[in-house]
N, C-alpha and C positions, 0 to 999 in steps of 0.2 A: 635505501630508503628505510626498509624494515630490517631488522637484524635476522628474524627468523618468522616461520610460519605462525608461531604462538602470538607475537608481538602483532603480526596483521590481524589475526583473529581478535584480538583484545581490542583494536581500534574499531573493527567491524561491529563488535558487540556493544560498544559505547555509542556508536551513532546509530545503531539499530533501537537501543534503549531509549535514545533521545527522540528519535523519529517517531516511533509506535505511539506513544501517548498523544502526540499533537496531531498525527493524521488519523487516529481513531474515529473520532466524530465526523469530519466530513467523509471519511469512506464509507461509515456505517448510514450516514444520511443519503449518500448517493445510492447505494445499494437498495436500501428499503424504499426510499422514494421511487426509484426506477420500477421496483416490483410492484408496489401498490399502485403505481399510474398505470401500469399494464393491465393488473386485475381490475381497477376500476373501469378502464375502457372496455374490457373485453367482456367482463360480467355485469356491465351496466350497475353498478352498485350506487344506491341513493345517498345522497347526504355527504358524499366525499366529492370534491371538486378536482378533477384532473389537473386543471391549469395550475393550482395552488401546489400540487405534489411536483409538477414539472419546474415551477418556479425555484421550489427548494431544490429539486434534483440538478438543475443547471446552475445555481447559484444566483439566479436573477433576483430572488428575494433580498439578498445581501448586497446586491448592485456589484456583484463579482463576475458577471456572465462571460466577460472577456477573458478572464484568466483562471477562473474556478475549474474547469475541466482539465485545463493544463497542469494546474498544480496538482489536482487529484491525481493525475496520470503519472506524473513526475514522481510525486511522492509514493505512490504505489510501486513503481518501479524500483525506487531507492529502498524500499522495505524488501522487496524481492530479492535484489541483489545482495543486499547486505545479509538477509537470511540465508540465501543459498551459499555464500560465502563461508558462513559461519557451520555449514554442515561438513565441510572438510572434503567435499568431493574433488575438489581441485588441489589437495594437499599434495606438495611434492613427495614422490616416493622416495622410500629411505633405500639406501644402497645396502645389500646384504653383508652381514658381517663375515670377514674372511674367516675360514676354518684354520684352526690353528695345528 
């Protein structure tokens, strides 16, 4: 499929560069609204409705509550896998050059 590891890494970088900007907003919204909802509940902060934060957090405000967590999770896994593959941890070992 791939001629060598560099070709494989090139495709991984391509997918990672494509996915990262698309998934940035949903992932940031999920993280920030999740943290704020917890703070509002625990610290009893006035003026901020926890229900609104949870609606954003779960995608309910966009009427995507059925698939938003799944898409968020799959997108994050894709970014993690493409990012790890670009690190070169799984790079094939080079055989040592024979001594002449």
